[in-house]
C-alpha positions as CSV (number, residue, x, y, z in Angstrom):
1,M,177.3,108.3,109.5
2,K,174.1,108.1,108.4
3,P,173.8,107.6,104.7
4,I,172.1,110.3,102.7
5,C,168.7,109.7,100.7
6,Q,169.4,110.6,97.1
7,V,165.8,110.4,95.8
8,E,163.3,113.5,96.9
9,E,160.1,112.4,95.4
10,P,159.3,108.7,94.4
11,K,159.2,108.2,90.5
12,F,156.2,105.7,90.6
13,P,152.8,107.0,90.4
14,R,150.5,107.0,93.3
15,T,148.1,104.1,93.7
16,D,144.6,104.4,94.6
17,Y,144.4,101.5,97.3
18,F,140.5,101.9,97.7
19,F,139.8,101.3,94.0
20,Q,137.6,98.4,93.2
21,A,137.6,97.0,89.5
22,Y,134.3,94.9,90.2
23,S,131.3,96.8,90.8
24,G,128.9,94.2,91.6
25,R,127.0,93.7,88.0
26,W,127.3,92.1,84.6
27,H,129.5,94.3,82.0
28,G,129.8,92.0,79.4
29,G,127.7,90.5,76.6
30,D,124.5,92.2,75.0
31,D,122.9,95.2,77.2
32,D,119.2,93.9,75.7
33,Q,119.4,90.7,77.1
34,P,120.3,89.9,80.6
35,F,123.2,87.8,82.0
36,R,121.9,84.2,81.1
37,R,123.9,81.4,82.9
38,R,124.2,78.1,81.3
39,H,123.3,75.6,83.3
40,N,123.3,72.7,80.9
41,L,126.9,73.5,79.6
42,G,128.2,70.3,80.8
43,R,125.4,68.2,79.3
44,E,126.2,69.9,76.0
45,Y,130.0,69.2,76.4
46,L,128.9,65.7,76.7
47,V,126.7,65.5,74.2
48,E,129.3,66.9,71.8
49,S,131.9,64.5,72.9
50,A,130.1,61.6,72.4
51,R,129.1,62.5,68.9
52,E,132.9,63.0,68.3
53,R,134.1,59.7,70.1
54,G,131.4,57.8,67.6
55,K,133.0,59.2,64.6
56,E,136.5,58.5,65.8
57,M,135.3,54.9,66.8
58,A,133.9,54.4,63.0
59,V,137.2,55.4,61.9
60,L,139.4,53.3,63.8
61,A,137.0,50.3,63.4
62,I,137.7,51.0,59.5
63,L,141.2,51.0,60.0
64,L,141.6,48.0,62.3
65,C,139.6,45.9,59.6
66,A,142.0,47.1,56.8
67,A,144.9,46.3,58.9
68,A,143.3,42.7,59.9
69,W,142.1,41.7,56.5
70,P,145.9,40.4,55.2
71,T,146.4,38.7,58.8
72,V,142.8,36.8,58.5
73,L,143.9,36.0,54.5
74,V,147.2,34.5,56.4
75,I,145.6,32.2,58.6
76,V,142.8,31.0,56.1
77,E,145.6,29.8,53.4
78,V,147.7,28.0,56.4
79,V,144.4,26.3,57.9
80,R,143.6,25.2,54.1
81,L,147.3,24.0,53.6
82,H,147.1,21.9,56.6
83,H,143.9,20.1,55.7
84,R,145.1,19.3,52.3
85,H,148.0,17.2,54.1
C-alpha cells in the first residue's frame, strides 16, 4: 500500500532562485565620495603596532630594572664582604 501525503501545500514561502544580492556597485559609505581603497592599510597597522611595541618595551624595561635592583644590591654586598676577609 502506498503512503498518502498529509501535506497538500508546502508551508514554506516560495524562494526566488534568481535573486542576486550583489548588483555590481558599492552601496556603503558616503554617497558624495567615491569608494576609495586603502592601499597603505598594512603599513598604517605596522606603524601603529611599532608605536605600541615601543611603549610596551619601555614599561618592560622599567619593570625589569625594578625587579633586578635588589639582586644587584645583594651581589654588591656579597662582593664587598668577600673582599674584606
